[in-house]
Each structure stands twice: as structure tokens, then as C-alpha cells.
N, C-alpha and C positions, 0 to 999 in steps of 0.2 A: 565439490558439489555441496550446496547447503541443504540441510535437512532440518525438519522441525522435530525436536526431541524435548519432551517434557515442557512444552510451551516456549522453548527458546530455539533460535536458529543457530546451528553449529555446523562446522565442517564435518562432513560425513565420509564414511568409507564407501567403496563401490557397492558393497552389499547393504541391503536394507533389512532391518529387523521389523518385527510386527509393530513396535512402538514408534517407528520413524516414518515420516512421510516426506517425499521430495516436494518442494514447492517452487513454482515457477516465478520468474521475475514479475509477471503481470499479477499473479495472485498476491505476491508480497506488497506490491504497490496498492492494490485494492484493499488489502487488509489494513495497511497503515492509514489510508484515507478514511476507512470506516471507523477507525478509532476516534475520529473527530467529526465526521460528517456521515449522516445516514444517506441512503439513496434518495429519499424524498427531499432532504436538505440540498443535496447536490443538484437535483433537477430544478428545484426552486431557484437556486443561485444562477444556474445556467439560463433559465427563462428570463431572469431579471438582470442579466449582465449589463444591459444598456441603461437601465434605470437605477441600478445600484453598483456603479463601477468600483467603489472602494471595497465592497463586500466580495465582488468577483475577483478583484486583484488579490485579496488575502487568501481566498480559496485557491486561486491559480498558483500563487507562490507556495502554498502548503503542498499542493499536488506535486510541484516541481521538486520540492525538498524530499518528498516521499520517493519519487523516482530516483533521485540521486542516492538516497540511503540504500534503496533496493539494489542499485547497480553496484554499490560498494560491497554488498553482502553476497552477491551472486558470483 
């Protein structure tokens, strides 16, 4: 199980201490996406996906990479 410890994800024991938090796959993906895109930026890209296909493609590829990294860590 991955846990957040001192700002890093590490393999954790079954027991949790006060300074460790279990993080889900979904939360890991969102956290990684937020490092590059704010929620407002994401919504704008999604609204303009037909008028700015290159920008949407870059966003989509970044999100897929975030999902792949999160799957490896979980």
C-alpha cells in the first residue's frame, strides 16, 4: 500500500501513524494533474477541445501519463 510520508509516496506498512495518509489512485492522478493544470484551466481546455485540438491533445496525453504513473505507484 502506498502512503504519503513527508511529502513522498512510499510503500507503507499495514499500520498507519499520525504522519502518514493513505492516498487513492484517483487522488494521485488528480494531484499530478493539478501540478500542471488548475481546475479552471482544465475546464477551459475541455470547453475548447474542438476549437483548439492541439492544446486538448497535449492535455489528454499529460493526463494519460499521470494515470500510468499512478498505476505504477499503487
